[in-house]
C-alpha positions as CSV (number, residue, x, y, z in Angstrom):
1,M,0.0,0.0,0.0
2,I,1.3,3.5,-1.0
3,L,0.2,6.8,0.5
4,T,0.6,9.8,-1.8
5,I,0.6,13.2,-0.2
6,T,0.2,15.9,-2.9
7,G,-2.1,18.3,-4.7
8,S,-5.0,17.6,-7.1
9,D,-4.6,18.3,-10.8
10,S,-7.9,18.7,-12.6
11,T,-6.4,17.7,-15.9
12,G,-5.3,14.3,-14.5
13,G,-1.8,14.7,-16.0
14,S,-0.1,15.2,-12.6
15,G,-0.9,15.3,-8.9
16,V,-2.8,12.7,-7.0
17,Q,-4.8,11.7,-10.1
18,A,-1.6,10.7,-12.0
19,D,-0.2,9.0,-8.8
20,I,-3.3,6.8,-8.3
21,R,-3.5,5.9,-12.0
22,T,0.2,4.9,-12.3
23,I,0.2,2.9,-9.0
24,A,-3.0,1.1,-10.1
25,E,-1.6,0.5,-13.6
26,L,1.5,-1.3,-12.1
27,G,-0.7,-3.4,-9.7
28,G,-0.3,-1.3,-6.5
29,Y,-2.9,0.1,-4.2
30,A,-2.9,3.9,-3.6
31,V,-4.3,5.9,-0.7
32,S,-4.1,9.6,-0.6
33,A,-4.0,12.9,1.4
34,I,-4.6,16.0,-0.7
35,T,-2.7,19.2,0.1
36,S,-4.0,21.6,-2.5
37,I,-6.7,21.8,-5.1
38,T,-5.7,23.5,-8.4
39,V,-7.9,25.2,-11.0
40,Q,-6.0,24.4,-14.1
41,N,-6.2,23.1,-17.7
42,T,-3.6,22.3,-20.3
43,L,-2.6,26.0,-20.5
44,G,-1.5,26.2,-16.8
45,I,-2.7,26.8,-13.3
46,Q,-5.2,29.7,-12.7
47,E,-5.9,29.3,-9.0
48,F,-4.9,27.3,-5.9
49,F,-6.9,26.3,-2.9
50,D,-4.6,25.1,-0.2
51,I,-6.3,22.6,2.1
52,P,-6.1,23.7,5.8
53,A,-3.2,22.0,7.6
54,E,-5.4,20.4,10.2
55,I,-7.4,18.7,7.4
56,V,-4.3,17.5,5.7
57,S,-3.2,16.1,9.1
58,G,-6.5,14.5,9.6
59,Q,-6.3,12.7,6.2
60,I,-2.8,11.4,7.0
61,E,-3.7,10.3,10.5
62,A,-6.8,8.5,9.3
63,I,-4.9,6.5,6.8
64,M,-1.8,5.8,8.9
65,N,-3.8,4.6,12.0
66,D,-6.0,2.3,10.0
67,M,-4.1,1.1,6.9
68,Q,-0.5,1.6,7.8
69,P,1.1,2.1,4.3
70,D,4.8,1.2,4.1
71,I,5.6,3.6,1.3
72,V,4.8,7.4,1.3
73,K,5.3,9.5,-1.8
74,I,5.3,13.3,-1.3
75,G,4.6,15.8,-4.0
76,M,3.3,19.4,-3.9
77,I,3.4,21.1,-0.5
78,R,2.8,24.8,-0.7
79,R,2.6,26.0,2.9
80,V,4.9,25.8,5.9
81,E,1.9,24.8,8.1
82,T,1.1,21.9,5.8
83,L,4.8,20.8,5.7
84,N,4.8,20.8,9.5
85,V,2.0,18.4,9.9
86,V,3.4,16.1,7.2
87,I,6.8,16.0,8.9
88,D,5.1,15.4,12.3
89,A,3.3,12.4,10.8
90,L,6.3,11.0,9.0
91,T,8.4,11.3,12.2
92,K,5.6,9.6,14.3
93,Y,4.8,6.7,11.9
94,R,8.3,6.1,10.3
95,P,7.2,4.4,7.0
96,A,9.8,2.1,5.4
97,H,10.4,4.5,2.5
98,I,9.6,8.2,1.9
99,I,9.9,9.3,-1.7
100,Y,10.0,13.1,-2.3
101,A,9.3,14.6,-5.8
102,P,9.8,18.3,-5.3
103,A,7.1,20.5,-6.9
104,I,8.7,24.0,-7.0
105,W,7.5,25.0,-10.4
106,S,4.8,23.6,-12.7
107,S,5.6,22.3,-16.2
108,Q,4.5,25.8,-17.4
109,G,6.8,27.6,-15.1
110,D,4.3,28.7,-12.5
111,A,5.8,29.0,-8.9
112,L,4.2,26.4,-6.6
113,M,5.9,27.2,-3.3
114,T,7.6,30.0,-1.5
115,E,11.3,30.3,-0.4
116,D,10.4,29.7,3.3
117,V,8.8,26.3,2.4
118,V,11.9,25.4,0.4
119,S,14.1,26.3,3.3
120,Q,12.1,24.1,5.7
121,I,12.1,21.2,3.2
122,K,15.9,21.3,3.1
123,Y,16.5,21.1,6.8
124,R,13.5,19.1,8.0
125,L,12.0,16.9,5.3
126,L,15.1,15.7,3.4
127,P,16.6,14.0,6.4
128,L,13.5,11.8,6.6
129,C,13.5,10.8,2.9
130,S,14.8,7.6,1.3
131,V,15.0,9.2,-2.2
132,V,14.5,12.5,-3.9
133,V,13.4,12.4,-7.5
134,S,13.6,15.7,-9.3
135,R,14.3,17.7,-12.4
136,K,17.7,19.6,-12.5
137,K,16.2,23.0,-11.7
138,E,14.4,21.6,-8.6
139,S,17.4,19.7,-7.4
140,D,19.6,22.8,-7.8
141,I,17.3,24.6,-5.4
142,I,16.5,21.8,-2.9
143,L,20.0,20.3,-2.8
144,Q,22.2,23.4,-3.0
145,N,23.5,23.2,0.5
146,S,26.5,20.8,0.1
147,K,26.9,20.2,3.9
148,L,23.2,19.4,4.3
149,L,23.3,17.2,1.2
150,S,26.3,15.3,2.5
151,L,24.7,14.7,5.9
152,A,21.5,13.5,4.3
153,E,23.3,11.2,2.0
154,K,25.2,9.7,4.9
155,Q,21.8,9.0,6.5
156,G,20.8,7.0,3.3
157,L,19.2,9.6,1.1
158,R,19.4,8.7,-2.6
159,I,19.2,11.5,-5.2
160,Y,17.8,10.6,-8.6
161,R,17.6,13.3,-11.3
162,L,15.4,12.9,-14.3
163,D,17.0,15.1,-17.0
164,N,14.3,14.4,-19.6
165,A,11.4,15.2,-17.3
166,N,10.0,18.4,-19.0
167,S,6.6,17.1,-19.9
168,H,3.6,17.5,-17.6
169,G,3.4,14.9,-14.8
170,L,6.5,12.8,-15.7
171,I,8.1,13.2,-12.3
172,N,4.8,12.1,-10.8
173,R,4.6,8.9,-12.8
174,F,8.3,8.0,-12.3
175,S,8.1,8.5,-8.5
176,S,4.8,6.6,-8.3
177,A,6.3,3.7,-10.3
178,L,9.3,3.8,-8.0
179,A,6.9,3.5,-5.0
180,V,5.3,0.5,-6.4
181,Y,8.6,-1.3,-7.0
182,L,9.9,-0.5,-3.5
183,N,6.6,-1.7,-2.1
184,L,7.1,-5.0,-4.0
185,G,10.4,-5.4,-2.0
186,K,12.8,-4.4,-4.7
187,K,16.1,-2.9,-3.6
188,M,16.5,0.8,-4.3
189,E,18.8,0.5,-7.4
190,E,16.6,-2.1,-9.0
191,A,13.4,-0.2,-8.2
192,L,15.0,3.0,-9.8
193,A,16.0,1.0,-12.9
194,K,12.5,-0.5,-13.3
195,A,10.9,2.9,-12.8
196,Q,13.2,4.3,-15.5
197,D,12.2,1.5,-17.8
198,F,8.5,2.3,-17.1
199,I,9.0,6.0,-17.9
200,N,11.0,5.3,-21.0
201,V,8.0,3.4,-22.4
202,E,5.7,6.3,-21.3
203,L,7.9,8.7,-23.2
204,V,7.6,6.7,-26.4
205,R,3.9,6.3,-26.3
206,Q,3.1,9.7,-24.8
207,S,1.2,12.1,-26.9
208,N,2.0,15.2,-24.8
209,L,-1.3,16.5,-23.4
210,Q,-2.0,19.7,-25.4
211,G,-5.7,20.1,-25.1
212,R,-7.5,21.9,-28.0
213,S,-5.6,25.2,-27.6
214,S,-3.8,25.3,-31.0
215,E,-6.9,24.2,-32.8
216,L,-9.0,26.8,-30.9
217,Y,-6.6,29.6,-31.6
218,N,-6.7,28.8,-35.4
219,Q,-10.5,28.8,-35.2
220,F,-10.5,32.1,-33.4
221,I,-8.3,33.7,-36.0
222,S,-10.6,32.4,-38.8
223,Q,-13.6,33.8,-37.0
224,V,-12.0,37.2,-36.5
225,N,-11.0,37.3,-40.2
226,N,-14.6,36.5,-41.2
227,F,-16.4,38.8,-38.7
228,C,-14.1,41.6,-37.7
229,R,-16.0,44.1,-39.8
230,T,-19.2,43.4,-37.9
231,Y,-18.2,42.2,-34.4
232,S,-15.4,43.6,-32.2
233,D,-16.6,42.1,-28.9
234,V,-14.6,39.2,-27.4
235,H,-17.7,37.6,-26.0
236,F,-19.1,37.2,-29.5
237,Y,-16.1,35.1,-30.6
238,A,-16.0,33.1,-27.3
239,D,-19.7,32.2,-27.8
240,Q,-19.0,31.2,-31.4
241,L,-16.3,28.9,-30.2
242,N,-18.3,27.6,-27.2
243,V,-15.7,28.6,-24.6
244,S,-15.5,31.2,-21.9
245,G,-13.8,34.6,-22.6
246,R,-11.3,33.7,-19.9
247,Y,-10.2,30.5,-21.5
248,L,-10.0,32.2,-24.9
249,A,-7.7,34.8,-23.3
250,Q,-5.5,32.0,-21.9
251,V,-5.2,30.4,-25.3
252,T,-4.3,33.6,-27.2
253,R,-1.8,34.7,-24.5
254,R,-0.1,31.3,-24.5
255,I,0.2,31.1,-28.2
256,S,0.6,34.7,-29.4
257,G,1.3,36.7,-26.3
258,K,-1.7,38.9,-27.1
259,T,-5.2,39.3,-25.6
260,P,-8.2,38.4,-27.8
261,K,-9.1,42.1,-27.9
262,A,-5.7,43.1,-29.2
263,I,-5.9,40.5,-32.0
264,I,-9.4,41.6,-32.9
265,D,-8.4,45.3,-32.9
266,E,-5.4,44.5,-35.1
267,Y,-7.6,42.8,-37.7
268,I,-10.1,45.7,-37.6
269,V,-7.4,48.3,-38.1
270,K,-5.9,46.4,-41.0
271,E,-9.3,46.2,-42.7
272,I,-9.8,50.0,-42.2
273,E,-6.3,50.6,-43.7
274,R,-7.4,48.5,-46.7
275,E,-10.6,50.6,-47.1
276,L,-8.6,53.8,-46.8
277,S,-6.0,52.6,-49.4
278,T,-8.2,50.9,-52.0
279,T,-11.6,52.7,-51.9
280,T,-12.9,56.3,-52.1
281,H,-15.3,55.7,-49.1
282,T,-15.3,58.6,-46.7
283,V,-14.1,58.2,-43.2
284,Q,-17.7,58.5,-42.0
285,E,-18.8,55.7,-44.4
286,I,-16.0,53.5,-43.2
287,A,-17.0,54.3,-39.6
288,N,-20.6,53.1,-40.4
289,T,-19.3,50.0,-42.1
290,F,-17.3,48.9,-39.1
291,G,-20.0,49.8,-36.5
292,F,-18.3,52.8,-35.0
293,S,-20.7,55.3,-33.3
294,S,-19.2,58.2,-35.2
295,Q,-16.4,59.4,-37.4
296,A,-14.7,60.8,-34.3
297,H,-14.9,57.4,-32.6
298,L,-13.2,55.7,-35.6
299,T,-10.5,58.5,-35.7
300,K,-9.7,58.0,-32.0
301,F,-9.4,54.3,-32.4
302,F,-7.3,54.5,-35.5
303,K,-4.9,57.1,-34.1
304,K,-4.5,54.9,-31.0
305,M,-3.6,51.9,-33.1
306,R,-1.5,53.6,-35.8
307,G,-0.4,57.0,-34.4
308,V,-2.1,59.0,-37.2
309,T,-5.6,59.9,-38.1
310,P,-7.4,58.0,-40.9
311,S,-7.2,61.1,-43.1
312,A,-3.4,61.5,-42.5
313,F,-2.9,57.8,-43.3
314,R,-4.8,58.2,-46.6
315,Q,-2.8,61.2,-47.6
316,K,0.5,59.4,-46.9
317,G,-0.6,56.5,-49.0
């Protein structure tokens, strides 16, 4: 039996969901204590809700008292208060193996914990661990104190770095696989080798979780191209694509670095430039075509976007 203490990932690609799936896939049995709930999708994390420390403690105590797992796998811990109750439980129950997979940044680069948590992990959690599994950038932070690292290694700590672990949830799956093999009685080196074999197969078959963001972005651009003369409101396009305006903004920022409104306005101003350059329509007529309330409104918009008035642009052309 394996206890995973970590956060929840609503995409299922990481966190407790990935731990349970991997452990079950390899024939193990997972129990869990959730530290945080994330609001996220394939574009990244939008919000966190950190479970109160006393609730995290209650989850761990309930499992430890009744089911007594021999292996504990630890992932995302964002608060010192949460770390304290986890360390208290580990010190009290002394499981056979403690696997720590540091979660300092998400795969999208979002910060997941503060420096004070990192500091406490170095001095209080690491000495309890059997093995730390991490990416290079995490290990550089967690293990940067050479004296502390030397002491921890003398106490039996094994450091295992996954240099190819850039895709979402890979560290989770590796450390969960390692937990299963240790639970089966494998020695540490053999368990690490088997977990590496498992993850190598995962890398070959993995179709990196991308969601529909690229497809949605292309659909948005197509819609803007078709309707920018008539509609300038972001909500119109979000409704057309059957997504929220917030999600659409996440997509456009991730792919182009621009907001949906900025993209729409750029298409509109290019169409206005085309009208000014290739037709004899007056500025008022162009304003009417594009739904501006007045010629002055169009002029203000155009000058903001291009630095000159429509009339000056036409004269220069």
